[in-house]
C-alpha positions in Angstrom: 25.5 1.2 -19.5 28.3 0.8 -22.1 31.7 1.3 -20.6 33.1 4.7 -21.3 36.6 4.9 -22.7 39.3 7.5 -23.3 41.9 8.3 -25.9 45.6 8.5 -25.0 46.2 11.7 -26.9 44.3 14.5 -25.2 46.0 14.4 -21.8 49.6 14.9 -23.1 48.3 17.6 -25.4 46.9 19.4 -22.4 50.1 19.0 -20.4 52.3 20.2 -23.3 50.1 23.2 -23.8 50.2 24.2 -20.1 53.9 23.7 -19.8 54.5 26.1 -22.6 54.0 29.5 -21.0 53.9 31.2 -24.5 50.9 29.1 -25.6 48.5 32.0 -25.1 46.3 31.0 -28.0 45.2 27.9 -26.1 42.4 29.1 -23.8 41.2 27.4 -20.6 37.8 26.7 -22.3 39.7 25.0 -25.2 41.6 22.9 -22.8 38.4 22.0 -21.0 36.7 20.9 -24.2 39.8 18.9 -25.3 40.0 17.1 -22.0 36.2 16.3 -21.7 36.2 15.1 -25.3 39.0 12.7 -24.6 37.2 11.3 -21.6 33.8 10.9 -23.2 34.7 9.6 -26.6 35.2 5.9 -26.9 36.9 4.4 -30.1 35.4 1.2 -31.3 37.6 -1.7 -32.1 36.2 -3.7 -34.9 36.2 -7.5 -34.7 36.6 -8.5 -38.4 35.4 -12.1 -37.8 32.1 -11.0 -36.2 31.8 -7.5 -37.6 30.4 -6.5 -34.3 31.4 -3.3 -32.3 33.3 -4.0 -29.1 34.0 -1.3 -26.5 37.4 -1.4 -24.8 38.8 1.0 -22.3 41.9 2.9 -23.5 42.6 4.9 -20.4 41.9 3.8 -16.8 43.9 6.3 -14.8 41.9 9.6 -15.4 42.0 10.5 -11.7 45.8 10.4 -11.7 45.9 12.5 -14.9 43.5 15.0 -13.4 45.9 15.6 -10.5 48.8 16.1 -12.9 46.7 18.7 -14.8 45.8 20.5 -11.6 49.4 20.8 -10.7 50.2 22.2 -14.1 47.3 24.7 -13.8 48.3 25.9 -10.4 51.0 28.5 -11.5 48.6 30.1 -14.0 45.5 30.5 -11.8 46.5 34.0 -10.5 47.4 35.2 -14.0 44.3 34.1 -15.9 40.6 34.1 -14.9 39.8 31.4 -17.4 42.5 29.1 -16.0 41.1 29.7 -12.5 37.7 28.9 -13.7 38.9 25.7 -15.3 40.7 24.7 -12.1 37.5 25.3 -10.1 35.5 23.1 -12.5 38.0 20.3 -12.3 38.0 20.3 -8.5 34.2 20.1 -8.2 33.1 16.9 -6.3 30.7 16.0 -9.1 33.4 16.1 -11.8 35.8 14.1 -9.7 33.1 11.5 -8.9 32.5 11.2 -12.6 36.2 10.4 -13.2 36.3 8.0 -10.2 33.2 6.2 -11.5 34.7 6.0 -15.0 38.0 4.5 -13.8 36.0 2.0 -11.6 33.8 0.9 -14.6 36.7 0.9 -17.0 38.6 -1.5 -14.8 35.8 -4.1 -14.9 35.7 -6.8 -17.4 32.3 -6.1 -19.0 30.7 -8.1 -21.7 29.6 -6.2 -24.8 26.0 -6.4 -25.9 25.4 -9.1 -28.5 25.1 -7.6 -32.0 21.7 -7.1 -33.5 21.0 -8.4 -37.0 20.2 -4.8 -37.9 23.8 -3.7 -37.3 24.9 -5.5 -40.5 22.1 -4.3 -42.8 23.1 -1.9 -45.6 20.2 0.5 -45.1 21.0 2.3 -48.4 20.4 -0.8 -50.5 17.2 -2.3 -49.1 14.3 -0.2 -47.7 12.5 -3.3 -46.5 15.4 -4.0 -44.1 14.9 -0.6 -42.6 11.4 -1.5 -41.5 12.6 -4.7 -40.1 15.4 -3.1 -38.1 13.0 -0.4 -36.7 11.0 -3.3 -35.3 14.0 -4.9 -33.7 15.2 -1.6 -32.2 12.0 -1.4 -30.1 13.4 -4.3 -28.1 16.9 -3.4 -26.9 19.4 -6.3 -26.5 20.6 -7.4 -23.0 23.0 -4.6 -22.2 25.1 -4.7 -19.0 24.9 -1.9 -16.6 27.0 -1.0 -13.6 25.0 0.4 -10.6 26.7 1.9 -7.6 25.0 1.7 -4.2 26.2 3.1 -0.9 24.8 1.5 2.3 25.4 1.1 6.0 26.1 -2.4 7.4 22.9 -4.0 8.6 20.7 -1.7 6.7 17.9 -3.4 4.7 17.9 -2.7 1.0 14.2 -3.5 0.7 14.7 -5.9 -2.3 13.2 -9.3 -2.9 15.0 -11.8 -5.1 13.8 -14.8 -7.0 15.4 -17.4 -9.4 14.3 -17.5 -13.0 16.0 -19.7 -15.6 19.0 -20.0 -13.3 19.4 -16.2 -13.0 18.9 -14.1 -9.9 16.2 -11.6 -10.6 14.8 -8.7 -8.6 11.2 -9.7 -7.8 10.0 -6.9 -5.5 11.3 -3.5 -4.4 9.7 -2.2 -1.2 8.2 1.2 -1.6 10.2 3.8 0.4 13.2 1.6 0.9 16.8 2.5 0.1 16.8 1.0 -3.3 13.4 2.5 -4.2 14.6 6.0 -3.1 17.7 5.7 -5.3 15.7 4.5 -8.3 18.7 2.7 -9.8 17.3 -0.8 -9.7 14.0 -2.1 -11.0 11.8 -5.2 -10.8 13.0 -7.7 -13.4 16.7 -6.6 -13.3 19.1 -9.6 -13.4 21.9 -9.4 -10.9 25.2 -10.7 -12.4 27.9 -9.5 -10.0 28.4 -7.7 -6.7 31.7 -5.9 -6.3 33.3 -7.9 -9.1 32.2 -11.3 -7.7 29.7 -13.4 -9.7 26.5 -14.2 -7.8 25.2 -17.8 -7.8 21.7 -19.1 -8.2 21.1 -19.1 -4.4 19.5 -15.8 -3.3 20.3 -16.6 0.4 24.0 -16.1 -0.3 23.4 -12.8 -2.0 21.2 -11.7 0.8 23.8 -12.4 3.4 26.5 -10.6 1.4 24.3 -7.5 0.9 23.3 -7.5 4.6 26.8 -7.3 6.0 28.2 -5.1 3.2 28.8 -1.5 3.8 30.2 1.5 2.0 30.2 1.6 -1.8 28.9 -1.4 -3.7 28.9 -1.9 -7.4 26.3 -4.2 -8.9 26.6 -5.6 -12.4 23.1 -6.1 -13.8 21.1 -6.8 -16.9 18.3 -4.2 -16.9 14.7 -5.1 -17.4 13.7 -1.9 -19.1 10.4 -1.9 -17.1 8.9 1.5 -16.7 8.0 2.3 -13.1 4.4 3.4 -12.6 3.9 5.8 -9.7 1.5 4.2 -7.1 -2.0 5.8 -6.8 -3.2 7.0 -3.4 -5.1 4.1 -1.9 -6.1 3.9 1.8 -7.6 0.9 3.5 -9.1 0.5 6.9 -8.2 -2.8 8.5 -10.9 -5.0 10.0 -8.7 -7.6 11.6 -5.4 -7.9 13.6 -2.2 -9.0 11.9 1.2 -9.8 13.3 3.8 -11.0 10.8 5.8 -12.8 13.5 3.1 -15.5 13.6 2.6 -15.7 9.9 4.0 -18.9 8.4 3.4 -17.9 4.8 5.0 -14.4 4.7 8.2 -14.4 2.6 10.1 -12.6 5.3 8.9 -11.9 8.8 11.2 -8.9 9.2 9.6 -7.2 6.2 6.0 -7.6 7.5 3.9 -4.8 8.8 2.0 -5.3 12.0 -1.5 -3.7 12.3 -4.6 -3.8 14.4 -8.3 -3.6 13.8 -9.3 0.0 12.9 -5.8 1.0 11.7 -5.6 3.1 8.4 -3.0 1.9 5.9 -1.8 3.5 2.7 -1.4 0.7 0.1 1.6 1.6 -2.1 1.9 -1.5 -4.2 -0.6 -4.3 -5.1 1.3 -5.9 -8.0 1.8 -9.2 -6.0 -1.3 -11.2 -5.9 -0.6 -12.4 -2.3 1.5 -9.7 -0.6 0.7 -6.0 -0.7 3.1 -3.3 0.3 1.6 -0.8 2.8 2.5 1.7 5.5 0.6 3.4 8.4 -0.8 6.8 7.6 0.9 8.1 10.8 4.3 7.3 9.2 6.8 4.6 9.4 8.4 2.1 7.0 6.7 0.2 4.3 6.1 -3.5 4.9 4.3 -6.5 3.5 0.7 -7.4 4.4 -1.5 -10.3 3.2 -3.6 -9.4 0.2 -7.4 -9.5 0.4 -7.5 -12.8 -1.6 -4.8 -14.5 0.5 -6.4 -13.6 3.8 -9.9 -14.6 2.5 -8.5 -18.1 1.8 -7.1 -18.4 5.3 -10.3 -17.0 6.9 -12.3 -19.6 5.0 -10.2 -22.3 6.7 -8.5 -23.6 3.6 -5.8 -26.0 4.6 -2.3 -25.8 3.1 -2.8 -22.7 1.0 -0.5 -22.9 -2.0 1.2 -19.7 -3.1 2.6 -19.2 -6.5 6.4 -18.9 -6.6 7.3 -15.4 -5.4 10.4 -13.5 -4.3 11.6 -13.8 -0.7 13.3 -10.9 0.9 15.3 -13.2 3.2 15.9 -16.3 1.1 14.7 -15.4 -2.3 12.4 -18.4 -2.7 8.7 -18.8 -1.8 7.8 -21.7 0.5 5.6 -24.0 -1.6 3.3 -26.5 0.0 1.4 -29.4 -1.4 -2.1 -28.4 -2.4 -4.8 -30.6 -0.8 -7.7 -28.3 -1.4 -8.2 -25.2 -3.6 -10.7 -22.6 -2.5 -13.3 -21.6 -5.2 -15.6 -18.9 -4.1 -18.4 -19.9 -6.5 -18.5 -23.4 -5.1 -18.4 -22.7 -1.4 -21.9 -22.0 -0.2 -20.8 -21.5 3.4 -18.4 -18.7 2.4 -21.2 -17.1 0.3 -23.4 -16.8 3.3 -20.8 -14.8 5.2 -19.2 -11.6 4.2 -15.5 -11.4 4.8 -14.5 -7.8 4.8 -10.8 -7.6 5.7 -9.8 -4.3 4.2 -12.2 -1.4 3.3 -11.1 1.4 1.0 -11.5 4.7 2.8 -11.0 8.4 2.2 -10.2 11.3 4.5 -12.8 14.0 4.5 -13.3 17.3 6.4 -15.5 17.4 9.5 -19.2 16.8 9.0 -22.3 15.9 11.0 -23.6 12.3 10.8 -27.3 12.0 9.8 -28.1 9.0 11.9 -27.0 7.1 15.0 -27.5 3.3 14.7 -27.5 1.3 17.9 -26.6 -2.4 17.5 -26.6 -5.0 20.3 -28.0 -8.3 21.5 -31.5 -8.5 23.0 -31.4 -7.4 26.6 -28.1 -5.4 26.4 -29.8 -2.0 26.9 -30.3 -0.5 23.5 -33.8 0.9 24.1 -32.8 2.3 27.5 -29.9 4.2 25.9 -32.1 5.4 23.0 -34.7 6.7 25.5 -32.0 8.5 27.6 -30.6 10.2 24.5 -34.1 11.4 23.4 -35.1 12.6 26.8 -31.8 14.4 27.6 -31.3 16.0 24.2 -34.6 16.3 22.3 -33.2 19.1 20.1 -30.2 17.0 19.0 -31.8 13.6 18.6 -35.0 12.3 17.0 -36.4 8.9 16.1 -38.9 7.4 13.7 -42.4 5.9 14.3 -42.7 2.3 13.0 -45.6 1.3 10.8 -47.9 -1.6 11.4 -50.9 -3.2 9.8 -52.7 -4.1 13.0 -55.6 -2.2 14.3 -55.0 0.3 17.1 -55.7 -1.0 20.6 -58.1 0.8 22.9 -56.4 4.0 24.1 -53.6 4.0 21.5 -53.1 7.2 19.7 -51.8 7.7 16.2 -48.1 8.7 15.8 -47.2 8.0 19.5 -46.1 4.3 19.3 -47.1 3.2 15.8 -48.3 4.6 12.5 -51.3 2.5 11.6 -52.0 1.6 8.0 -53.8 -1.0 5.9 -52.1 -4.3 5.2 -52.6 -4.0 1.4 -51.0 -0.5 1.4 -48.1 -1.8 3.5 -47.5 -4.8 1.3 -47.4 -2.5 -1.7 -44.9 -0.2 -0.1 -42.8 -3.2 0.9 -42.8 -4.4 -2.7 -41.7 -1.0 -3.9 -38.8 -0.9 -1.5 -40.0 1.9 0.7 -39.2 0.0 3.9 -35.8 -0.2 5.5 -36.8 -3.3 7.4 -40.1 -5.1 8.0 -41.4 -8.3 9.5 -44.6 -10.1 10.6 -45.7 -10.9 14.1 -48.9 -12.5 15.2 -50.4 -12.1 11.7 -49.6 -8.3 11.6 -46.9 -6.5 9.6 -44.4 -4.1 11.2 -41.7 -2.0 9.6 -39.6 1.2 9.3 -40.1 3.4 6.3 -37.0 5.0 4.7 -38.8 8.3 4.3 -39.3 8.5 8.0 -35.5 8.7 8.5 -35.3 11.6 6.0 -38.0 13.5 7.8 -36.1 13.4 11.1 -32.9 14.5 9.3 -34.6 17.3 7.5 -35.8 18.6 10.8 -32.2 19.1 11.8 -31.9 16.2 14.2 -29.8 13.0 14.3 -32.1 10.1 13.7 -31.6 7.3 16.3 -32.2 3.8 14.9 -32.5 0.6 16.9 -32.5 -1.8 13.9 -31.6 -5.3 12.9 -27.9 -5.7 12.1 -28.8 -6.8 8.6 -30.0 -3.3 7.9 -26.5 -1.9 8.2 -25.8 -3.0 4.6 -28.5 -0.6 3.5 -27.9 2.2 6.1 -24.1 2.4 5.7 -24.3 4.7 2.7 -23.9 8.4 1.8 -27.7 8.6 1.9 -27.9 8.1 5.7 -24.3 8.8 6.8 -24.7 6.7 10.0 -22.5 6.5 13.1 -22.8 2.9 14.2 -22.4 2.1 17.9 -22.2 -1.5 19.1 -23.4 -2.1 22.7 -21.3 -5.1 23.8 -22.8 -7.2 26.6 -20.8 -7.2 29.8 -19.8 -10.4 31.6 -22.7 -12.6 32.8 -22.6 -11.5 36.5 -22.5 -7.8 35.6 -25.4 -8.2 33.1 -27.4 -10.0 35.7 -26.9 -7.2 38.3 -27.9 -4.6 35.7 -31.1 -6.4 34.8 -32.0 -6.6 38.5 -31.4 -2.9 39.0 -33.5 -2.1 35.9 -36.4 -4.2 37.3 -36.2 -2.5 40.7 -36.2 1.0 39.0 -39.3 0.0 36.9 -37.4 0.4 33.6 -38.0 -3.2 32.5 -41.0 -5.2 33.6 -39.5 -8.7 34.2 -36.3 -10.2 35.5 -34.5 -12.2 32.8 -33.6 -15.8 33.6 -30.0 -17.0 33.7 -30.5 -18.8 30.4 -31.8 -15.6 28.7 -28.8 -13.7 30.1 -26.3 -16.2 28.8 -28.1 -16.2 25.5 -27.6 -12.4 25.4 -23.8 -12.8 26.1 -23.5 -15.5 23.3 -25.5 -13.4 20.8 -23.3 -10.4 21.5 -20.2 -12.3 20.6 -21.7 -13.6 17.4 -22.9 -10.1 16.4 -19.4 -8.7 16.9 -17.8 -11.4 14.8 -20.3 -11.1 12.0 -20.8 -7.3 11.8 -17.8 -5.8 13.6 -16.4 -4.2 10.4 -19.5 -1.9 10.3 -19.0 -0.6 13.9 -17.6 2.9 14.4 -17.6 2.5 18.2 -17.8 -0.4 20.6 -18.9 0.1 24.2 -19.2 -2.5 27.0 -22.6 -1.3 28.4 -21.9 -1.9 32.1 -23.0 1.6 33.0 -25.9 3.4 31.2 -24.7 6.9 32.3 -21.2 6.3 31.2 -22.3 4.8 27.9 -24.5 7.9 27.3 -21.6 10.3 27.9 -19.3 8.2 25.6 -21.7 8.3 22.7 -22.3 12.0 23.0 -18.6 12.7 23.1 -17.9 10.5 20.1 -20.5 12.2 18.0 -19.1 15.6 18.9 -15.6 14.5 18.0 -16.5 13.2 14.5 -18.4 16.4 13.8 -15.3 18.6 14.6 -12.4 16.6 13.1 -11.5 15.1 9.7 -12.9 11.6 9.3 -12.0 8.4 7.5 -15.1 7.2 5.7 -15.9 4.5 3.1 -14.7 5.7 -0.2 -18.2 5.1 -1.6 -19.5 8.0 0.5 -17.2 10.4 -1.4 -17.2 9.1 -5.0 
């Protein structure tokens, strides 16, 4: 912002006019205009050697002059409404702040902007030069601005600094922070001075000064002229726990945002390839979280991840480590076999009823018993599908009770045409679940209970089926063993499982949760079938009566 300057003439004119009680032709409005004109106009002193305009302050004591004018106006306020109105205008806080700011800026030794070649072109003589100057004018020269900030000691500004070409540059502004709310500083601005003192190339020194500073602060900057783009509304569901206190890569631990699995975050800035800015939807301050790409690298066990130079909220420099191995997705077969879903974009929708209930769990954890209990207790609420098979019916088997029997060739054709949700072969016979069977249950007004392979979740978790996914987690070994013994005694299961089979169930449960946990809406330790039944029923009722966060693909 060019430094405003004042003339020496207007103020004496005003004083002379007001001291002359007979000067009735000079109205208060005229005096107002004369005074404001004197403040706002800035004569340019021409440097003949450079032929470049240079701004220089002529008057630096406007606050003192204002007090003198008010003293002169005081005797006339009762006699003239216009004088009273002028006095009221001059005593307004905004007007006085303008003069205080003017005097503060005028007292600074500010460099003038370097002259542009277009300033010396005779536009009347050469039309071609006009076009060239128009091109230059699209890129303004480095003009110095003075920015005033008021802060409380210890308050975080929410600014990240970095060093570029020996200059201290604003690298990041945290959304919702003090600087972001004021809107006076922007990413790319160069910090030249703070309260009249030049800043060095070490951002740590600047950070310490800003942290302890309080009251009014004046920053001398070279603006970047970057246009701020309002962030779009993006919400992510987190599928892992994060605590910045234990993150060795985060630029500043104090600026990090802690979250847990299942938390919903609003992402307000994704400009940084490694660090996003986010906040909890329930409220709170904005903080830094690892980006999807950065966390994928860490989850893929890449050693010594190298980050590109970035701004550091505390020290201004990124910690750079030697790169021993760079992760390349297309060349890592192990990573390709596993899906790493860290953040999932979600949207909040009004209450609605889920179409299907998907039960996931290790073999022997009690999925079928829970399914049977739900069907028997609530036959009007829940329904299920009949699996298809190519084997011949056994003696006494009836159609549509346990299996729907069909020919092998017909079943193979349907499998080829994608009509089966899942299928497999056992003892030379095909078995599978048809997609249309799910729709038939839903169209009958019931929630379709599915006891499927976890791999089917990739197909089921869409707007077509709108599933509610429940993971039955295996309890500890001794509890699982006691549950199995009770089920055998009650005649629910035919055989007692061996210790090896029970331990295999516990191990498989851990692996399922690690591989497919991001799909689960509810996780229950199935140590009591009755309690599990009540929990599932209550959860379904809750989601049907309250707004829900669902994958954004279900909406758009």
